[in-house]
DOFIKOL-504817 format. One record per residue (C-alpha): z, x, y. Coordinates in steps of 0.2 Angstrom, whole numbers, plus 5000, padded with zeros to 4 digits. Layout:
<votis>
+------+------+------+
|    w |    u |    v |
+------+------+------+
|    Z |    X |    Y |
...
+------+------+------+
</votis>
This chain:
<votis>
+------+------+------+
|    w |    u |    v |
+------+------+------+
| 5060 | 4865 | 5125 |
| 5072 | 4861 | 5112 |
| 5083 | 4874 | 5103 |
| 5073 | 4873 | 5087 |
| 5056 | 4876 | 5097 |
| 5064 | 4891 | 5105 |
| 5069 | 4898 | 5088 |
| 5052 | 4895 | 5081 |
| 5044 | 4904 | 5096 |
| 5056 | 4919 | 5093 |
| 5052 | 4919 | 5074 |
| 5033 | 4917 | 5076 |
| 5032 | 4930 | 5090 |
| 5043 | 4943 | 5082 |
| 5030 | 4948 | 5069 |
| 5016 | 4948 | 5083 |
| 5027 | 4961 | 5093 |
| 5032 | 4971 | 5077 |
| 5013 | 4972 | 5072 |
| 5008 | 4978 | 5089 |
| 5022 | 4991 | 5089 |
| 5017 | 4997 | 5072 |
| 4999 | 4999 | 5078 |
| 5004 | 5009 | 5093 |
| 5015 | 5021 | 5082 |
| 4999 | 5024 | 5072 |
| 4988 | 5026 | 5087 |
| 4999 | 5038 | 5097 |
| 5013 | 5045 | 5086 |
| 5005 | 5049 | 5070 |
| 5000 | 5067 | 5068 |
| 4987 | 5062 | 5055 |
| 4973 | 5052 | 5064 |
| 4963 | 5047 | 5050 |
| 4949 | 5033 | 5049 |
| 4960 | 5023 | 5037 |
| 4975 | 5023 | 5050 |
| 4964 | 5018 | 5065 |
| 4957 | 5003 | 5054 |
| 4975 | 4998 | 5050 |
| 4980 | 4999 | 5068 |
| 4965 | 4989 | 5074 |
| 4969 | 4976 | 5061 |
| 4987 | 4974 | 5067 |
| 4981 | 4973 | 5085 |
| 4968 | 4960 | 5082 |
| 4980 | 4950 | 5071 |
| 4992 | 4950 | 5085 |
| 4980 | 4943 | 5096 |
| 4976 | 4930 | 5083 |
| 4993 | 4925 | 5080 |
| 4997 | 4925 | 5099 |
| 4983 | 4912 | 5101 |
| 4991 | 4901 | 5088 |
| 5008 | 4902 | 5096 |
| 5001 | 4898 | 5113 |
| 4991 | 4883 | 5106 |
| 5006 | 4876 | 5097 |
| 5018 | 4877 | 5111 |
| 5007 | 4877 | 5126 |
| 4998 | 4863 | 5134 |
| 4980 | 4862 | 5140 |
| 4975 | 4879 | 5132 |
| 4958 | 4884 | 5138 |
| 4944 | 4883 | 5125 |
| 4939 | 4901 | 5128 |
| 4956 | 4906 | 5122 |
| 4955 | 4895 | 5106 |
| 4937 | 4900 | 5101 |
| 4940 | 4919 | 5105 |
| 4956 | 4918 | 5095 |
| 4947 | 4910 | 5080 |
| 4932 | 4923 | 5082 |
| 4944 | 4937 | 5078 |
| 4945 | 4931 | 5060 |
| 4927 | 4936 | 5059 |
| 4932 | 4953 | 5065 |
| 4948 | 4955 | 5054 |
| 4938 | 4951 | 5038 |
| 4927 | 4966 | 5039 |
| 4940 | 4977 | 5045 |
| 4951 | 4973 | 5030 |
| 4936 | 4978 | 5018 |
| 4933 | 4994 | 5028 |
| 4951 | 4998 | 5027 |
| 4952 | 4996 | 5008 |
| 4937 | 5007 | 5006 |
| 4944 | 5020 | 5017 |
| 4960 | 5020 | 5007 |
| 4951 | 5021 | 4990 |
| 4935 | 5031 | 4993 |
| 4934 | 5050 | 4994 |
| 4928 | 5057 | 5011 |
| 4925 | 5039 | 5018 |
| 4915 | 5038 | 5034 |
| 4910 | 5022 | 5042 |
| 4892 | 5020 | 5040 |
| 4883 | 5012 | 5056 |
| 4875 | 4998 | 5046 |
| 4893 | 4991 | 5043 |
| 4893 | 4986 | 5061 |
| 4880 | 4973 | 5057 |
| 4895 | 4964 | 5048 |
| 4902 | 4961 | 5066 |
| 4887 | 4950 | 5071 |
| 4895 | 4934 | 5067 |
| 4911 | 4939 | 5077 |
| 4900 | 4945 | 5092 |
| 4890 | 4929 | 5093 |
| 4905 | 4917 | 5092 |
| 4916 | 4927 | 5104 |
| 4902 | 4928 | 5117 |
| 4899 | 4909 | 5114 |
| 4917 | 4905 | 5117 |
| 4915 | 4909 | 5136 |
| 4903 | 4895 | 5137 |
| 4912 | 4881 | 5129 |
| 4917 | 4868 | 5141 |
| 4934 | 4859 | 5140 |
| 4927 | 4842 | 5143 |
| 4916 | 4843 | 5127 |
| 4933 | 4839 | 5118 |
| 4939 | 4826 | 5130 |
| 4925 | 4814 | 5127 |
| 4928 | 4813 | 5107 |
| 4910 | 4817 | 5105 |
| 4905 | 4815 | 5087 |
| 4892 | 4830 | 5088 |
| 4904 | 4841 | 5096 |
| 4918 | 4837 | 5082 |
| 4905 | 4840 | 5068 |
| 4900 | 4857 | 5076 |
| 4918 | 4862 | 5079 |
| 4923 | 4857 | 5061 |
| 4908 | 4867 | 5054 |
| 4912 | 4882 | 5064 |
| 4931 | 4881 | 5058 |
| 4926 | 4880 | 5040 |
| 4914 | 4894 | 5041 |
| 4927 | 4906 | 5050 |
| 4939 | 4903 | 5036 |
| 4927 | 4904 | 5022 |
| 4920 | 4920 | 5029 |
| 4938 | 4927 | 5030 |
| 4941 | 4922 | 5012 |
| 4925 | 4930 | 5007 |
| 4931 | 4947 | 5014 |
| 4948 | 4945 | 5006 |
| 4939 | 4943 | 4990 |
| 4928 | 4957 | 4992 |
| 4942 | 4969 | 4997 |
| 4952 | 4963 | 4981 |
| 4936 | 4966 | 4970 |
| 4935 | 4984 | 4977 |
| 4954 | 4987 | 4973 |
| 4952 | 4980 | 4956 |
| 4937 | 4991 | 4953 |
| 4947 | 5007 | 4959 |
| 4961 | 5002 | 4947 |
| 4950 | 5001 | 4933 |
| 4943 | 5018 | 4936 |
| 4960 | 5026 | 4937 |
| 4971 | 5019 | 4922 |
| 4989 | 5018 | 4927 |
| 4994 | 5032 | 4915 |
| 4983 | 5044 | 4924 |
| 4986 | 5039 | 4941 |
| 4995 | 5053 | 4953 |
| 5010 | 5048 | 4963 |
| 4999 | 5045 | 4979 |
| 4986 | 5035 | 4970 |
| 5000 | 5024 | 4964 |
| 5006 | 5022 | 4981 |
| 4990 | 5017 | 4988 |
| 4986 | 5004 | 4975 |
| 5003 | 4996 | 4976 |
| 5001 | 4995 | 4995 |
| 4984 | 4988 | 4995 |
| 4989 | 4975 | 4982 |
| 5004 | 4970 | 4994 |
| 4991 | 4969 | 5009 |
| 4979 | 4958 | 5000 |
| 4992 | 4946 | 4994 |
| 5000 | 4946 | 5012 |
| 4983 | 4941 | 5019 |
| 4980 | 4928 | 5006 |
| 4997 | 4920 | 5011 |
| 4991 | 4920 | 5029 |
| 4974 | 4912 | 5025 |
| 4982 | 4899 | 5014 |
| 4995 | 4894 | 5027 |
| 4981 | 4891 | 5041 |
| 4968 | 4883 | 5029 |
| 4981 | 4870 | 5023 |
| 4984 | 4866 | 5040 |
| 4966 | 4862 | 5044 |
| 4965 | 4851 | 5027 |
| 4973 | 4835 | 5036 |
| 4988 | 4845 | 5042 |
| 4995 | 4848 | 5025 |
| 5007 | 4861 | 5033 |
| 5012 | 4863 | 5051 |
| 5001 | 4874 | 5062 |
| 5016 | 4886 | 5066 |
| 5019 | 4890 | 5048 |
| 5004 | 4902 | 5050 |
| 5013 | 4913 | 5064 |
| 5029 | 4912 | 5054 |
| 5020 | 4917 | 5038 |
| 5012 | 4932 | 5048 |
| 5029 | 4937 | 5054 |
| 5036 | 4938 | 5037 |
| 5021 | 4947 | 5030 |
| 5020 | 4960 | 5043 |
| 5039 | 4965 | 5042 |
| 5038 | 4966 | 5023 |
| 5022 | 4977 | 5025 |
| 5029 | 4988 | 5037 |
| 5043 | 4992 | 5026 |
| 5032 | 4995 | 5012 |
| 5021 | 5006 | 5022 |
| 5035 | 5018 | 5027 |
| 5042 | 5018 | 5009 |
| 5025 | 5022 | 5001 |
| 5021 | 5034 | 5016 |
| 5003 | 5026 | 5016 |
| 5000 | 5032 | 5034 |
| 5000 | 5050 | 5028 |
| 4987 | 5048 | 5014 |
| 4970 | 5040 | 5012 |
| 4956 | 5039 | 4999 |
| 4955 | 5058 | 4997 |
| 4970 | 5057 | 4985 |
| 4956 | 5050 | 4973 |
| 4947 | 5066 | 4974 |
| 4944 | 5074 | 4957 |
| 4949 | 5092 | 4962 |
| 4956 | 5106 | 4953 |
| 4974 | 5099 | 4954 |
| 4973 | 5090 | 4938 |
| 4966 | 5105 | 4929 |
| 4979 | 5116 | 4936 |
| 4992 | 5104 | 4930 |
| 4985 | 5104 | 4912 |
| 4984 | 5123 | 4913 |
| 5002 | 5124 | 4918 |
| 5008 | 5112 | 4904 |
| 4999 | 5121 | 4891 |
| 5006 | 5138 | 4896 |
| 5023 | 5130 | 4897 |
| 5022 | 5123 | 4879 |
| 5012 | 5137 | 4871 |
| 5024 | 5151 | 4877 |
| 5040 | 5140 | 4876 |
| 5044 | 5145 | 4894 |
| 5055 | 5130 | 4896 |
| 5068 | 5139 | 4885 |
| 5071 | 5152 | 4898 |
| 5087 | 5147 | 4908 |
| 5081 | 5157 | 4923 |
| 5064 | 5149 | 4923 |
| 5059 | 5147 | 4941 |
| 5046 | 5138 | 4952 |
| 5040 | 5155 | 4958 |
| 5037 | 5161 | 4941 |
| 5026 | 5146 | 4936 |
| 5017 | 5147 | 4952 |
| 5012 | 5165 | 4948 |
| 5005 | 5160 | 4931 |
| 4993 | 5149 | 4940 |
| 4991 | 5160 | 4955 |
| 4996 | 5147 | 4968 |
| 5010 | 5146 | 4981 |
| 5027 | 5138 | 4976 |
| 5023 | 5124 | 4988 |
| 5006 | 5120 | 4979 |
| 5014 | 5121 | 4962 |
| 5027 | 5109 | 4967 |
| 5015 | 5097 | 4975 |
| 5004 | 5098 | 4959 |
| 5019 | 5094 | 4947 |
| 5025 | 5079 | 4959 |
| 5008 | 5071 | 4959 |
| 5003 | 5073 | 4941 |
| 5020 | 5072 | 4932 |
| 5029 | 5060 | 4945 |
| 5043 | 5072 | 4943 |
| 5050 | 5086 | 4953 |
| 5051 | 5104 | 4946 |
| 5068 | 5102 | 4938 |
| 5065 | 5086 | 4930 |
| 5048 | 5092 | 4923 |
| 5056 | 5107 | 4915 |
| 5070 | 5097 | 4908 |
| 5059 | 5085 | 4900 |
| 5053 | 5099 | 4888 |
| 5070 | 5106 | 4886 |
| 5076 | 5088 | 4880 |
| 5062 | 5087 | 4868 |
| 5067 | 5103 | 4860 |
| 5086 | 5099 | 4861 |
| 5082 | 5082 | 4852 |
| 5074 | 5092 | 4837 |
| 5088 | 5105 | 4836 |
| 5101 | 5091 | 4836 |
| 5093 | 5083 | 4821 |
| 5088 | 5098 | 4811 |
| 5105 | 5108 | 4814 |
| 5119 | 5096 | 4813 |
| 5131 | 5110 | 4811 |
| 5127 | 5118 | 4828 |
| 5139 | 5114 | 4842 |
| 5132 | 5104 | 4857 |
| 5136 | 5119 | 4869 |
| 5125 | 5131 | 4858 |
| 5111 | 5118 | 4857 |
| 5112 | 5117 | 4876 |
| 5110 | 5135 | 4879 |
| 5096 | 5137 | 4865 |
| 5086 | 5123 | 4874 |
| 5086 | 5133 | 4890 |
| 5100 | 5125 | 4900 |
| 5113 | 5137 | 4908 |
| 5127 | 5125 | 4907 |
| 5135 | 5111 | 4895 |
| 5137 | 5099 | 4910 |
| 5118 | 5100 | 4916 |
| 5113 | 5098 | 4898 |
| 5124 | 5082 | 4896 |
| 5117 | 5075 | 4913 |
| 5099 | 5079 | 4909 |
| 5100 | 5073 | 4892 |
| 5107 | 5056 | 4896 |
| 5095 | 5054 | 4911 |
| 5080 | 5056 | 4899 |
| 5087 | 5048 | 4883 |
| 5099 | 5036 | 4890 |
| 5114 | 5042 | 4879 |
| 5124 | 5058 | 4877 |
| 5119 | 5072 | 4865 |
| 5134 | 5069 | 4853 |
| 5130 | 5050 | 4853 |
| 5112 | 5053 | 4849 |
| 5116 | 5065 | 4835 |
| 5129 | 5052 | 4827 |
| 5116 | 5037 | 4829 |
| 5103 | 5047 | 4820 |
| 5114 | 5053 | 4806 |
| 5121 | 5036 | 4801 |
+------+------+------+
</votis>
């Protein structure tokens, strides 16, 4: 085997092993064992077997038909699993209905049939065998494309139901993650499908594409913490109402002008723990407590800056609820993009 082939084996197998390792982490090391996590792990495991078949077929000689056909059959399993996973990540209290398993009939039939495929059928270049094999191959990839399409339609429907400006932090994380996941599957599908269309791209591109996709997705999964959340983040619970109530109390009573305002005090107003109040603010405002309060303080400060040009910056800082000039300047620049004095000069020119 040449050095280039060895390099291709390493690259194409890296994603396979990484995907399996990610699945093992989800299965055995995640404390939150949700349906969505199990489905993701199964997708990674079966994709690993599918990619493993591709690597063996490309570099191995005389691979038995049972391995070829059982590997192809896995795409008939991965498609439904993808749809179920998207549903589990976007639907509240998702439970896998029994009738969903009817979608696995094509996989079961082809997988069982693979044990009866004889090697000599392909060695004779029989026209009927080639036609049947080509038809099965096209059906498999069209079936997989159909489920990718269905998954993308479900994601689009959810995004339409939850406009971006009203999405919580965790809802945004799931929608971003699923978009990347579907794009990744489209990339894998295209690389394989172009290969069966008169070898438009080398067969090994499929495993290499999978390696790139699985590494990228695993990084995104940890960044977005998608293994810690599921479709229940779309539940229309009391959190949004509590946030609206908290915001109204904050504005109506001008509580943000109090320099000693604490998370504990806000929590007592809505009769929730500090941890729960912090979570409500994080999810609905996409800000922590300090940034959330400072947002209102800066609005007040901007008005004072423009209405009272004789007041000093430090007095405006204290009047706006800040307990130091430095924290006022830092928060003002973070929110407005310039310093308070520059903002005043720009608006009085």
